[in-house]
All heavy atoms as TSV, in Angstrom:
chain	resi	resn	atom	element	x	y	z
A	1	MET	N	N	57.115	-233.239	10.891
A	1	MET	CA	C	58.134	-234.190	11.251
A	1	MET	C	C	58.747	-234.753	9.983
A	1	MET	O	O	58.056	-235.074	9.036
A	1	MET	CB	C	57.524	-235.308	12.104
A	1	MET	CG	C	58.573	-236.296	12.548
A	1	MET	SD	S	57.910	-237.734	13.383
A	1	MET	CE	C	57.696	-237.126	15.015
A	2	ASN	N	N	60.064	-234.865	9.979
A	2	ASN	CA	C	60.783	-235.366	8.824
A	2	ASN	C	C	60.984	-236.872	8.961
A	2	ASN	O	O	61.552	-237.347	9.940
A	2	ASN	CB	C	62.133	-234.646	8.742
A	2	ASN	CG	C	62.866	-234.962	7.461
A	2	ASN	OD1	O	62.367	-235.674	6.605
A	2	ASN	ND2	N	64.056	-234.428	7.346
A	3	HIS	N	N	60.504	-237.654	8.012
A	3	HIS	CA	C	60.656	-239.103	8.040
A	3	HIS	C	C	61.647	-239.508	6.960
A	3	HIS	O	O	61.383	-239.370	5.782
A	3	HIS	CB	C	59.303	-239.797	7.795
A	3	HIS	CG	C	58.294	-239.490	8.827
A	3	HIS	ND1	N	58.263	-240.146	10.025
A	3	HIS	CD2	C	57.277	-238.589	8.865
A	3	HIS	CE1	C	57.258	-239.679	10.752
A	3	HIS	NE2	N	56.655	-238.725	10.069
A	4	GLU	N	N	62.813	-239.966	7.401
A	4	GLU	CA	C	63.835	-240.396	6.463
A	4	GLU	C	C	64.255	-241.820	6.790
A	4	GLU	O	O	64.076	-242.294	7.896
A	4	GLU	CB	C	65.064	-239.499	6.565
A	4	GLU	CG	C	64.792	-238.063	6.160
A	4	GLU	CD	C	66.052	-237.226	6.243
A	4	GLU	OE1	O	67.141	-237.757	5.962
A	4	GLU	OE2	O	65.937	-236.050	6.600
A	5	ILE	N	N	64.843	-242.469	5.815
A	5	ILE	CA	C	65.399	-243.794	6.020
A	5	ILE	C	C	66.909	-243.642	6.137
A	5	ILE	O	O	67.548	-242.977	5.333
A	5	ILE	CB	C	65.044	-244.742	4.855
A	5	ILE	CG1	C	63.529	-244.899	4.781
A	5	ILE	CG2	C	65.738	-246.078	5.013
A	5	ILE	CD1	C	63.053	-245.698	3.601
A	6	PHE	N	N	67.470	-244.241	7.185
A	6	PHE	CA	C	68.906	-244.148	7.437
A	6	PHE	C	C	69.584	-245.462	7.085
A	6	PHE	O	O	69.033	-246.538	7.291
A	6	PHE	CB	C	69.171	-243.841	8.914
A	6	PHE	CG	C	68.613	-242.514	9.347
A	6	PHE	CD1	C	67.366	-242.426	9.945
A	6	PHE	CD2	C	69.338	-241.357	9.156
A	6	PHE	CE1	C	66.850	-241.210	10.349
A	6	PHE	CE2	C	68.831	-240.132	9.557
A	6	PHE	CZ	C	67.583	-240.062	10.144
A	7	SER	N	N	70.806	-245.360	6.592
A	7	SER	CA	C	71.591	-246.566	6.356
A	7	SER	C	C	72.323	-246.921	7.645
A	7	SER	O	O	72.490	-246.089	8.537
A	7	SER	CB	C	72.608	-246.350	5.235
A	7	SER	OG	O	73.621	-245.463	5.672
A	8	ILE	N	N	72.772	-248.161	7.760
A	8	ILE	CA	C	73.460	-248.610	8.957
A	8	ILE	C	C	74.720	-247.786	9.222
A	8	ILE	O	O	75.099	-247.571	10.364
A	8	ILE	CB	C	73.781	-250.128	8.869
A	8	ILE	CG1	C	74.235	-250.676	10.231
A	8	ILE	CG2	C	74.835	-250.411	7.836
A	8	ILE	CD1	C	73.144	-250.886	11.192
A	9	GLY	N	N	75.366	-247.275	8.190
A	9	GLY	CA	C	76.564	-246.462	8.345
A	9	GLY	C	C	76.300	-245.100	8.961
A	9	GLY	O	O	77.224	-244.448	9.444
A	10	GLN	N	N	75.055	-244.645	8.962
A	10	GLN	CA	C	74.708	-243.349	9.524
A	10	GLN	C	C	74.326	-243.430	10.999
A	10	GLN	O	O	74.163	-242.408	11.645
A	10	GLN	CB	C	73.550	-242.739	8.745
A	10	GLN	CG	C	73.910	-242.373	7.323
A	10	GLN	CD	C	72.688	-241.926	6.547
A	10	GLN	OE1	O	71.707	-242.669	6.444
A	10	GLN	NE2	N	72.762	-240.719	6.011
A	11	LEU	N	N	74.200	-244.629	11.528
A	11	LEU	CA	C	73.804	-244.783	12.919
A	11	LEU	C	C	75.011	-244.672	13.834
A	11	LEU	O	O	76.120	-245.041	13.474
A	11	LEU	CB	C	73.123	-246.138	13.128
A	11	LEU	CG	C	71.838	-246.356	12.317
A	11	LEU	CD1	C	71.315	-247.762	12.558
A	11	LEU	CD2	C	70.783	-245.335	12.681
A	12	ILE	N	N	74.784	-244.172	15.018
A	12	ILE	CA	C	75.835	-244.036	16.018
A	12	ILE	C	C	75.762	-245.246	16.940
A	12	ILE	O	O	74.702	-245.583	17.452
A	12	ILE	CB	C	75.651	-242.744	16.838
A	12	ILE	CG1	C	75.754	-241.527	15.927
A	12	ILE	CG2	C	76.661	-242.674	17.975
A	12	ILE	CD1	C	75.377	-240.231	16.616
A	13	VAL	N	N	76.899	-245.877	17.161
A	13	VAL	CA	C	76.945	-247.004	18.082
A	13	VAL	C	C	77.054	-246.453	19.497
A	13	VAL	O	O	77.960	-245.682	19.812
A	13	VAL	CB	C	78.156	-247.911	17.775
A	13	VAL	CG1	C	78.235	-249.045	18.768
A	13	VAL	CG2	C	78.066	-248.440	16.357
A	14	CYS	N	N	76.113	-246.825	20.338
A	14	CYS	CA	C	76.120	-246.384	21.734
A	14	CYS	C	C	76.606	-247.524	22.613
A	14	CYS	O	O	76.123	-248.648	22.499
A	14	CYS	CB	C	74.726	-245.956	22.170
A	14	CYS	SG	S	74.134	-244.516	21.283
A	15	TYR	N	N	77.524	-247.233	23.474
A	15	TYR	CA	C	78.089	-248.224	24.365
A	15	TYR	C	C	77.513	-248.016	25.759
A	15	TYR	O	O	77.487	-246.897	26.252
A	15	TYR	CB	C	79.614	-248.094	24.404
A	15	TYR	CG	C	80.254	-248.976	25.430
A	15	TYR	CD1	C	80.374	-250.339	25.216
A	15	TYR	CD2	C	80.720	-248.455	26.625
A	15	TYR	CE1	C	80.947	-251.161	26.160
A	15	TYR	CE2	C	81.306	-249.270	27.575
A	15	TYR	CZ	C	81.415	-250.623	27.338
A	15	TYR	OH	O	81.974	-251.432	28.279
A	16	ALA	N	N	77.070	-249.074	26.376
A	16	ALA	CA	C	76.565	-249.003	27.745
A	16	ALA	C	C	77.643	-249.517	28.692
A	16	ALA	O	O	78.189	-250.594	28.477
A	16	ALA	CB	C	75.296	-249.835	27.884
A	17	PRO	N	N	77.989	-248.758	29.729
A	17	PRO	CA	C	78.982	-249.227	30.699
A	17	PRO	C	C	78.523	-250.528	31.348
A	17	PRO	O	O	77.322	-250.771	31.486
A	17	PRO	CB	C	79.039	-248.106	31.738
A	17	PRO	CG	C	78.418	-246.935	31.107
A	17	PRO	CD	C	77.461	-247.450	30.075
A	18	PRO	N	N	79.455	-251.368	31.759
A	18	PRO	CA	C	79.083	-252.650	32.358
A	18	PRO	C	C	78.430	-252.498	33.721
A	18	PRO	O	O	78.736	-251.570	34.464
A	18	PRO	CB	C	80.428	-253.376	32.482
A	18	PRO	CG	C	81.434	-252.284	32.531
A	18	PRO	CD	C	80.895	-251.173	31.691
A	19	ASN	N	N	77.536	-253.425	34.025
A	19	ASN	CA	C	76.924	-253.482	35.359
A	19	ASN	C	C	77.946	-254.051	36.338
A	19	ASN	O	O	78.848	-254.785	35.957
A	19	ASN	CB	C	75.727	-254.427	35.360
A	19	ASN	CG	C	74.533	-253.873	34.658
A	19	ASN	OD1	O	74.641	-253.102	33.728
A	19	ASN	ND2	N	73.372	-254.293	35.089
A	20	LEU	N	N	77.772	-253.747	37.583
A	20	LEU	CA	C	78.600	-254.333	38.628
A	20	LEU	C	C	77.889	-255.555	39.197
A	20	LEU	O	O	76.679	-255.556	39.370
A	20	LEU	CB	C	78.840	-253.323	39.753
A	20	LEU	CG	C	79.657	-252.100	39.376
A	20	LEU	CD1	C	79.748	-251.158	40.566
A	20	LEU	CD2	C	81.041	-252.495	38.918
A	21	ARG	N	N	78.638	-256.599	39.499
A	21	ARG	CA	C	78.069	-257.801	40.120
A	21	ARG	C	C	78.176	-257.730	41.636
A	21	ARG	O	O	77.351	-258.290	42.346
A	21	ARG	CB	C	78.779	-259.044	39.615
A	21	ARG	CG	C	78.537	-259.289	38.161
A	21	ARG	CD	C	79.309	-260.472	37.684
A	21	ARG	NE	N	79.311	-260.477	36.233
A	21	ARG	CZ	C	79.151	-261.544	35.522
A	21	ARG	NH1	N	78.993	-262.706	36.094
A	21	ARG	NH2	N	79.172	-261.463	34.212
A	22	SER	N	N	79.224	-257.063	42.114
A	22	SER	CA	C	79.409	-256.899	43.551
A	22	SER	C	C	80.278	-255.669	43.791
A	22	SER	O	O	80.987	-255.211	42.897
A	22	SER	CB	C	80.065	-258.138	44.163
A	22	SER	OG	O	81.368	-258.295	43.657
A	23	VAL	N	N	80.194	-255.142	44.990
A	23	VAL	CA	C	81.019	-254.007	45.396
A	23	VAL	C	C	81.499	-254.240	46.819
A	23	VAL	O	O	80.925	-255.037	47.561
A	23	VAL	CB	C	80.261	-252.659	45.325
A	23	VAL	CG1	C	79.935	-252.282	43.908
A	23	VAL	CG2	C	79.005	-252.690	46.169
A	24	MET	N	N	82.553	-253.536	47.161
A	24	MET	CA	C	83.086	-253.585	48.519
A	24	MET	C	C	83.272	-252.154	49.005
A	24	MET	O	O	83.479	-251.248	48.187
A	24	MET	CB	C	84.428	-254.314	48.531
A	24	MET	CG	C	84.321	-255.771	48.159
A	24	MET	SD	S	85.894	-256.646	47.987
A	24	MET	CE	C	86.917	-255.957	49.226
A	25	PRO	N	N	83.182	-251.919	50.310
A	25	PRO	CA	C	83.422	-250.576	50.826
A	25	PRO	C	C	84.766	-250.046	50.329
A	25	PRO	O	O	85.766	-250.761	50.295
A	25	PRO	CB	C	83.419	-250.777	52.345
A	25	PRO	CG	C	82.509	-251.945	52.543
A	25	PRO	CD	C	82.795	-252.858	51.369
A	26	GLY	N	N	84.752	-248.799	49.891
A	26	GLY	CA	C	85.945	-248.152	49.354
A	26	GLY	C	C	85.993	-248.123	47.838
A	26	GLY	O	O	86.754	-247.355	47.264
A	27	ASN	N	N	85.166	-248.968	47.168
A	27	ASN	CA	C	85.134	-248.949	45.702
A	27	ASN	C	C	84.638	-247.600	45.204
A	27	ASN	O	O	83.740	-246.999	45.783
A	27	ASN	CB	C	84.215	-250.024	45.156
A	27	ASN	CG	C	84.750	-251.435	45.269
A	27	ASN	OD1	O	83.969	-252.366	45.333
A	27	ASN	ND2	N	86.046	-251.625	45.295
A	28	LYS	N	N	85.232	-247.128	44.111
A	28	LYS	CA	C	84.805	-245.887	43.458
A	28	LYS	C	C	83.843	-246.271	42.342
A	28	LYS	O	O	84.182	-247.054	41.454
A	28	LYS	CB	C	85.994	-245.129	42.866
A	28	LYS	CG	C	87.049	-244.772	43.893
A	28	LYS	CD	C	86.525	-243.842	44.942
A	28	LYS	CE	C	87.653	-243.446	45.885
A	28	LYS	NZ	N	87.182	-242.719	47.029
A	29	VAL	N	N	82.622	-245.746	42.391
A	29	VAL	CA	C	81.576	-246.083	41.428
A	29	VAL	C	C	80.910	-244.818	40.921
A	29	VAL	O	O	81.151	-243.725	41.428
A	29	VAL	CB	C	80.509	-247.025	42.057
A	29	VAL	CG1	C	81.121	-248.350	42.481
A	29	VAL	CG2	C	79.816	-246.361	43.234
A	30	MET	N	N	80.072	-244.991	39.918
A	30	MET	CA	C	79.241	-243.909	39.411
A	30	MET	C	C	77.976	-244.537	38.837
A	30	MET	O	O	77.927	-245.753	38.609
A	30	MET	CB	C	79.961	-243.092	38.345
A	30	MET	CG	C	80.332	-243.862	37.105
A	30	MET	SD	S	81.326	-242.904	35.952
A	30	MET	CE	C	80.068	-242.346	34.832
A	31	LEU	N	N	76.964	-243.741	38.614
A	31	LEU	CA	C	75.759	-244.240	37.973
A	31	LEU	C	C	76.077	-244.607	36.531
A	31	LEU	O	O	76.890	-243.937	35.883
A	31	LEU	CB	C	74.652	-243.185	38.011
A	31	LEU	CG	C	74.079	-242.872	39.386
A	31	LEU	CD1	C	73.105	-241.703	39.282
A	31	LEU	CD2	C	73.395	-244.089	39.977
A	32	ARG	N	N	75.446	-245.643	36.010
A	32	ARG	CA	C	75.665	-246.032	34.610
A	32	ARG	C	C	75.277	-244.898	33.671
A	32	ARG	O	O	75.809	-244.774	32.577
A	32	ARG	CB	C	74.865	-247.293	34.282
A	32	ARG	CG	C	75.432	-248.515	34.971
A	32	ARG	CD	C	74.729	-249.770	34.566
A	32	ARG	NE	N	75.096	-250.082	33.194
A	32	ARG	CZ	C	74.266	-250.609	32.313
A	32	ARG	NH1	N	73.027	-250.893	32.656
A	32	ARG	NH2	N	74.668	-250.874	31.095
A	33	SER	N	N	74.352	-244.061	34.087
A	33	SER	CA	C	73.905	-242.940	33.259
A	33	SER	C	C	74.838	-241.732	33.375
A	33	SER	O	O	74.637	-240.735	32.697
A	33	SER	CB	C	72.493	-242.538	33.658
A	33	SER	OG	O	72.450	-242.171	35.026
A	34	GLY	N	N	75.855	-241.830	34.236
A	34	GLY	CA	C	76.788	-240.729	34.430
A	34	GLY	C	C	76.614	-240.100	35.800
A	34	GLY	O	O	75.757	-240.508	36.577
A	35	GLY	N	N	77.439	-239.143	36.085
A	35	GLY	CA	C	77.329	-238.460	37.369
A	35	GLY	C	C	78.651	-238.411	38.090
A	35	GLY	O	O	79.702	-238.759	37.541
A	36	PRO	N	N	78.615	-238.000	39.362
A	36	PRO	CA	C	79.852	-237.804	40.109
A	36	PRO	C	C	80.480	-239.127	40.568
A	36	PRO	O	O	79.832	-240.173	40.584
A	36	PRO	CB	C	79.387	-236.991	41.323
A	36	PRO	CG	C	77.990	-237.458	41.543
A	36	PRO	CD	C	77.432	-237.666	40.151
A	37	GLU	N	N	81.734	-239.044	40.956
A	37	GLU	CA	C	82.409	-240.179	41.578
A	37	GLU	C	C	81.808	-240.386	42.961
A	37	GLU	O	O	81.673	-239.444	43.732
A	37	GLU	CB	C	83.906	-239.887	41.707
A	37	GLU	CG	C	84.669	-240.942	42.455
A	37	GLU	CD	C	86.129	-240.587	42.643
A	37	GLU	OE1	O	86.585	-239.556	42.114
A	37	GLU	OE2	O	86.812	-241.345	43.333
A	38	MET	N	N	81.430	-241.628	43.256
A	38	MET	CA	C	80.859	-241.962	44.554
A	38	MET	C	C	81.716	-243.051	45.190
A	38	MET	O	O	82.327	-243.861	44.496
A	38	MET	CB	C	79.421	-242.459	44.409
A	38	MET	CG	C	78.486	-241.476	43.746
A	38	MET	SD	S	76.766	-241.999	43.711
A	38	MET	CE	C	76.812	-243.331	42.511
A	39	THR	N	N	81.732	-243.082	46.503
A	39	THR	CA	C	82.453	-244.112	47.250
A	39	THR	C	C	81.449	-245.026	47.918
A	39	THR	O	O	80.504	-244.555	48.568
A	39	THR	CB	C	83.364	-243.471	48.316
A	39	THR	OG1	O	84.260	-242.568	47.665
A	39	THR	CG2	C	84.144	-244.527	49.064
A	40	VAL	N	N	81.642	-246.331	47.753
A	40	VAL	CA	C	80.776	-247.306	48.420
A	40	VAL	C	C	81.159	-247.333	49.898
A	40	VAL	O	O	82.321	-247.545	50.246
A	40	VAL	CB	C	80.930	-248.707	47.795
A	40	VAL	CG1	C	80.090	-249.722	48.556
A	40	VAL	CG2	C	80.541	-248.679	46.324
A	41	CYS	N	N	80.185	-247.099	50.772
A	41	CYS	CA	C	80.413	-247.108	52.221
A	41	CYS	C	C	80.049	-248.455	52.827
A	41	CYS	O	O	80.663	-248.885	53.799
A	41	CYS	CB	C	79.578	-246.033	52.899
A	41	CYS	SG	S	79.979	-244.387	52.349
A	42	ASP	N	N	79.038	-249.103	52.247
A	42	ASP	CA	C	78.535	-250.350	52.814
A	42	ASP	C	C	77.584	-250.989	51.814
A	42	ASP	O	O	77.233	-250.369	50.797
A	42	ASP	CB	C	77.783	-250.051	54.117
A	42	ASP	CG	C	77.670	-251.250	55.041
A	42	ASP	OD1	O	78.167	-252.343	54.676
A	42	ASP	OD2	O	77.093	-251.098	56.130
A	43	THR	N	N	77.166	-252.207	52.087
A	43	THR	CA	C	76.101	-252.863	51.328
A	43	THR	C	C	75.041	-253.289	52.331
A	43	THR	O	O	75.339	-253.505	53.510
A	43	THR	CB	C	76.619	-254.086	50.549
A	43	THR	OG1	O	77.242	-254.988	51.456
A	43	THR	CG2	C	77.598	-253.677	49.464
A	44	ASN	N	N	73.802	-253.398	51.865
A	44	ASN	CA	C	72.733	-253.800	52.771
A	44	ASN	C	C	72.283	-255.232	52.473
A	44	ASN	O	O	72.791	-255.879	51.555
A	44	ASN	CB	C	71.568	-252.798	52.726
A	44	ASN	CG	C	70.909	-252.710	51.373
A	44	ASN	OD1	O	71.020	-253.606	50.540
A	44	ASN	ND2	N	70.207	-251.614	51.131
A	45	ALA	N	N	71.331	-255.730	53.233
A	45	ALA	CA	C	70.853	-257.112	53.107
A	45	ALA	C	C	70.201	-257.376	51.750
A	45	ALA	O	O	70.144	-258.519	51.303
A	45	ALA	CB	C	69.871	-257.429	54.235
A	46	GLN	N	N	69.738	-256.335	51.065
A	46	GLN	CA	C	69.116	-256.472	49.750
A	46	GLN	C	C	70.153	-256.466	48.628
A	46	GLN	O	O	69.804	-256.510	47.452
A	46	GLN	CB	C	68.089	-255.355	49.509
A	46	GLN	CG	C	66.864	-255.425	50.389
A	46	GLN	CD	C	67.116	-254.915	51.796
A	46	GLN	OE1	O	67.931	-254.023	52.013
A	46	GLN	NE2	N	66.438	-255.484	52.769
A	47	GLY	N	N	71.427	-256.367	48.972
A	47	GLY	CA	C	72.487	-256.354	47.966
A	47	GLY	C	C	72.679	-255.001	47.310
A	47	GLY	O	O	73.314	-254.897	46.263
A	48	GLN	N	N	72.153	-253.960	47.909
A	48	GLN	CA	C	72.301	-252.613	47.371
A	48	GLN	C	C	73.550	-251.964	47.955
A	48	GLN	O	O	74.037	-252.360	49.016
A	48	GLN	CB	C	71.077	-251.765	47.721
A	48	GLN	CG	C	69.796	-252.299	47.126
A	48	GLN	CD	C	68.582	-251.619	47.726
A	48	GLN	OE1	O	68.485	-251.466	48.939
A	48	GLN	NE2	N	67.667	-251.205	46.856
A	49	ALA	N	N	74.069	-250.966	47.256
A	49	ALA	CA	C	75.263	-250.250	47.698
A	49	ALA	C	C	74.874	-248.938	48.363
A	49	ALA	O	O	74.086	-248.168	47.811
A	49	ALA	CB	C	76.183	-249.979	46.520
A	50	VAL	N	N	75.418	-248.695	49.529
A	50	VAL	CA	C	75.259	-247.418	50.223
A	50	VAL	C	C	76.454	-246.567	49.798
A	50	VAL	O	O	77.600	-246.929	50.053
A	50	VAL	CB	C	75.251	-247.607	51.751
A	50	VAL	CG1	C	75.082	-246.268	52.452
A	50	VAL	CG2	C	74.163	-248.594	52.162
A	51	CYS	N	N	76.186	-245.475	49.090
A	51	CYS	CA	C	77.248	-244.646	48.509
A	51	CYS	C	C	77.189	-243.232	49.053
A	51	CYS	O	O	76.125	-242.735	49.417
A	51	CYS	CB	C	77.099	-244.584	46.986
A	51	CYS	SG	S	77.171	-246.189	46.183
A	52	GLN	N	N	78.346	-242.580	49.068
A	52	GLN	CA	C	78.377	-241.154	49.407
A	52	GLN	C	C	79.285	-240.422	48.434
A	52	GLN	O	O	80.186	-241.017	47.851
A	52	GLN	CB	C	78.810	-240.921	50.846
A	52	GLN	CG	C	80.219	-241.282	51.176
A	52	GLN	CD	C	80.512	-241.043	52.654
A	52	GLN	OE1	O	79.618	-240.969	53.487
A	52	GLN	NE2	N	81.773	-240.910	52.984
A	53	TRP	N	N	78.990	-239.138	48.254
A	53	TRP	CA	C	79.752	-238.285	47.349
A	53	TRP	C	C	79.585	-236.846	47.787
A	53	TRP	O	O	78.683	-236.521	48.558
A	53	TRP	CB	C	79.315	-238.473	45.897
A	53	TRP	CG	C	77.903	-238.016	45.622
A	53	TRP	CD1	C	77.529	-236.821	45.097
A	53	TRP	CD2	C	76.696	-238.738	45.866
A	53	TRP	NE1	N	76.153	-236.751	44.989
A	53	TRP	CE2	C	75.623	-237.920	45.456
A	53	TRP	CE3	C	76.406	-239.988	46.389
A	53	TRP	CZ2	C	74.289	-238.335	45.570
A	53	TRP	CZ3	C	75.080	-240.390	46.492
A	53	TRP	CH2	C	74.046	-239.558	46.075
A	54	MET	N	N	80.464	-236.005	47.290
A	54	MET	CA	C	80.402	-234.591	47.625
A	54	MET	C	C	79.501	-233.892	46.609
A	54	MET	O	O	79.841	-233.812	45.428
A	54	MET	CB	C	81.804	-233.969	47.604
A	54	MET	CG	C	81.848	-232.564	48.144
A	54	MET	SD	S	81.220	-232.405	49.829
A	54	MET	CE	C	82.541	-233.121	50.767
A	55	GLY	N	N	78.361	-233.435	47.066
A	55	GLY	CA	C	77.416	-232.725	46.210
A	55	GLY	C	C	77.527	-231.228	46.436
A	55	GLY	O	O	78.369	-230.754	47.207
A	56	THR	N	N	76.658	-230.487	45.795
A	56	THR	CA	C	76.682	-229.028	45.936
A	56	THR	C	C	76.301	-228.584	47.348
A	56	THR	O	O	76.704	-227.515	47.789
A	56	THR	CB	C	75.728	-228.372	44.919
A	56	THR	OG1	O	74.422	-228.933	45.073
A	56	THR	CG2	C	76.221	-228.594	43.500
A	57	ASP	N	N	75.529	-229.418	48.060
A	57	ASP	CA	C	75.114	-229.085	49.427
A	57	ASP	C	C	75.962	-229.801	50.474
A	57	ASP	O	O	75.556	-229.925	51.618
A	57	ASP	CB	C	73.639	-229.446	49.629
A	57	ASP	CG	C	72.717	-228.634	48.743
A	57	ASP	OD1	O	73.079	-227.487	48.417
A	57	ASP	OD2	O	71.650	-229.141	48.368
A	58	GLY	N	N	77.117	-230.313	50.074
A	58	GLY	CA	C	77.977	-231.024	51.015
A	58	GLY	C	C	77.931	-232.524	50.766
A	58	GLY	O	O	77.537	-232.995	49.691
A	59	LEU	N	N	78.314	-233.286	51.752
A	59	LEU	CA	C	78.369	-234.732	51.645
A	59	LEU	C	C	76.965	-235.316	51.504
A	59	LEU	O	O	76.078	-235.015	52.307
A	59	LEU	CB	C	79.066	-235.324	52.873
A	59	LEU	CG	C	79.534	-236.757	52.770
A	59	LEU	CD1	C	80.532	-236.929	51.625
A	59	LEU	CD2	C	80.164	-237.193	54.076
A	60	THR	N	N	76.753	-236.100	50.473
A	60	THR	CA	C	75.449	-236.693	50.183
A	60	THR	C	C	75.575	-238.204	50.252
A	60	THR	O	O	76.597	-238.768	49.863
A	60	THR	CB	C	74.979	-236.268	48.773
A	60	THR	OG1	O	74.995	-234.838	48.699
A	60	THR	CG2	C	73.592	-236.767	48.478
A	61	ARG	N	N	74.541	-238.868	50.723
A	61	ARG	CA	C	74.556	-240.319	50.887
A	61	ARG	C	C	73.243	-240.879	50.375
A	61	ARG	O	O	72.180	-240.331	50.641
A	61	ARG	CB	C	74.729	-240.643	52.369
A	61	ARG	CG	C	74.988	-242.070	52.690
A	61	ARG	CD	C	75.197	-242.190	54.211
A	61	ARG	NE	N	75.642	-243.509	54.553
A	61	ARG	CZ	C	76.814	-243.791	55.078
A	61	ARG	NH1	N	77.674	-242.829	55.326
A	61	ARG	NH2	N	77.134	-245.027	55.377
A	62	SER	N	N	73.323	-241.994	49.611
A	62	SER	CA	C	72.113	-242.616	49.085
A	62	SER	C	C	72.380	-244.101	48.838
A	62	SER	O	O	73.528	-244.551	48.842
A	62	SER	CB	C	71.685	-241.927	47.791
A	62	SER	OG	O	70.388	-242.336	47.444
A	63	ILE	N	N	71.317	-244.839	48.602
A	63	ILE	CA	C	71.383	-246.277	48.350
A	63	ILE	C	C	71.003	-246.549	46.905
A	63	ILE	O	O	70.022	-245.998	46.405
A	63	ILE	CB	C	70.439	-247.029	49.308
A	63	ILE	CG1	C	70.856	-246.780	50.757
A	63	ILE	CG2	C	70.423	-248.518	48.995
A	63	ILE	CD1	C	69.892	-247.327	51.779
A	64	PHE	N	N	71.782	-247.421	46.226
A	64	PHE	CA	C	71.551	-247.730	44.817
A	64	PHE	C	C	71.564	-249.239	44.588
A	64	PHE	O	O	72.351	-249.953	45.210
A	64	PHE	CB	C	72.640	-247.097	43.934
A	64	PHE	CG	C	72.707	-245.613	44.016
A	64	PHE	CD1	C	73.611	-244.988	44.859
A	64	PHE	CD2	C	71.872	-244.822	43.252
A	64	PHE	CE1	C	73.693	-243.614	44.936
A	64	PHE	CE2	C	71.928	-243.444	43.321
A	64	PHE	CZ	C	72.846	-242.839	44.163
A	65	ASP	N	N	70.725	-249.693	43.659
A	65	ASP	CA	C	70.810	-251.071	43.183
A	65	ASP	C	C	72.085	-251.206	42.363
A	65	ASP	O	O	72.486	-250.275	41.654
A	65	ASP	CB	C	69.611	-251.420	42.294
A	65	ASP	CG	C	68.305	-251.498	43.068
A	65	ASP	OD1	O	68.344	-251.861	44.261
A	65	ASP	OD2	O	67.251	-251.195	42.475
A	66	LEU	N	N	72.726	-252.377	42.432
A	66	LEU	CA	C	73.968	-252.580	41.686
A	66	LEU	C	C	73.770	-252.439	40.184
A	66	LEU	O	O	74.693	-252.055	39.475
A	66	LEU	CB	C	74.565	-253.951	42.006
A	66	LEU	CG	C	75.074	-254.143	43.425
A	66	LEU	CD1	C	75.760	-255.497	43.557
A	66	LEU	CD2	C	76.008	-253.030	43.844
A	67	GLU	N	N	72.571	-252.737	39.678
A	67	GLU	CA	C	72.300	-252.614	38.245
A	67	GLU	C	C	72.437	-251.180	37.761
A	67	GLU	O	O	72.620	-250.939	36.576
A	67	GLU	CB	C	70.894	-253.121	37.898
A	67	GLU	CG	C	70.702	-254.598	38.126
A	67	GLU	CD	C	70.359	-254.937	39.574
A	67	GLU	OE1	O	69.778	-254.076	40.279
A	67	GLU	OE2	O	70.697	-256.044	39.997
A	68	CYS	N	N	72.343	-250.219	38.673
A	68	CYS	CA	C	72.439	-248.798	38.313
A	68	CYS	C	C	73.867	-248.284	38.325
A	68	CYS	O	O	74.125	-247.164	37.893
A	68	CYS	CB	C	71.622	-247.962	39.295
A	68	CYS	SG	S	69.870	-248.352	39.323
A	69	LEU	N	N	74.823	-249.082	38.830
A	69	LEU	CA	C	76.190	-248.607	39.046
A	69	LEU	C	C	77.195	-249.257	38.095
A	69	LEU	O	O	76.988	-250.357	37.611
A	69	LEU	CB	C	76.618	-248.900	40.490
A	69	LEU	CG	C	75.784	-248.271	41.588
A	69	LEU	CD1	C	76.240	-248.777	42.947
A	69	LEU	CD2	C	75.847	-246.756	41.516
A	70	THR	N	N	78.290	-248.554	37.883
A	70	THR	CA	C	79.439	-249.081	37.148
A	70	THR	C	C	80.695	-248.526	37.808
A	70	THR	O	O	80.609	-247.636	38.672
A	70	THR	CB	C	79.375	-248.702	35.657
A	70	THR	OG1	O	80.368	-249.439	34.937
A	70	THR	CG2	C	79.559	-247.220	35.429
A	71	CYS	N	N	81.848	-249.045	37.442
A	71	CYS	CA	C	83.117	-248.531	37.989
A	71	CYS	C	C	83.276	-247.083	37.571
A	71	CYS	O	O	82.946	-246.718	36.446
A	71	CYS	CB	C	84.292	-249.343	37.434
A	71	CYS	SG	S	84.298	-251.043	37.980
A	72	TYR	N	N	83.807	-246.257	38.457
A	72	TYR	CA	C	84.003	-244.854	38.129
A	72	TYR	C	C	84.958	-244.739	36.948
A	72	TYR	O	O	86.007	-245.364	36.920
A	72	TYR	CB	C	84.557	-244.066	39.323
A	72	TYR	CG	C	84.767	-242.625	39.002
A	72	TYR	CD1	C	83.679	-241.779	38.828
A	72	TYR	CD2	C	86.033	-242.111	38.825
A	72	TYR	CE1	C	83.852	-240.448	38.504
A	72	TYR	CE2	C	86.226	-240.780	38.496
A	72	TYR	CZ	C	85.127	-239.953	38.331
A	72	TYR	OH	O	85.308	-238.640	37.991
A	73	GLY	N	N	84.582	-243.952	35.970
A	73	GLY	CA	C	85.398	-243.725	34.781
A	73	GLY	C	C	85.102	-244.675	33.643
A	73	GLY	O	O	85.639	-244.506	32.557
A	74	ALA	N	N	84.229	-245.669	33.854
A	74	ALA	CA	C	83.890	-246.606	32.761
A	74	ALA	C	C	83.119	-245.867	31.688
A	74	ALA	O	O	82.309	-245.001	31.958
A	74	ALA	CB	C	83.050	-247.769	33.286
A	75	ARG	N	N	83.416	-246.224	30.449
A	75	ARG	CA	C	82.714	-245.591	29.313
A	75	ARG	C	C	82.236	-246.635	28.353
A	75	ARG	O	O	82.727	-247.644	28.202
A	75	ARG	CB	C	83.662	-244.650	28.581
A	75	ARG	CG	C	84.017	-243.476	29.435
A	75	ARG	CD	C	84.997	-242.588	28.715
A	75	ARG	NE	N	85.401	-241.536	29.621
A	75	ARG	CZ	C	85.306	-240.273	29.350
A	75	ARG	NH1	N	84.832	-239.873	28.217
A	75	ARG	NH2	N	85.709	-239.371	30.198
């Protein structure tokens, strides 16, 4: 393993997309880590978003915590 010391100028600044505070049905979202465009269909009593998107096996639906989502296209 190579152990080197890096200067601050050699580091890459990584930007994290913003978290969502709330969503409404019809909002276009994506996972903060990336992925396909998803549409919010509903929210549940726990404040999670019910999303659907077109996957390789057809229409896919899942539930996500808002902390995992950002606006579609955010970088």
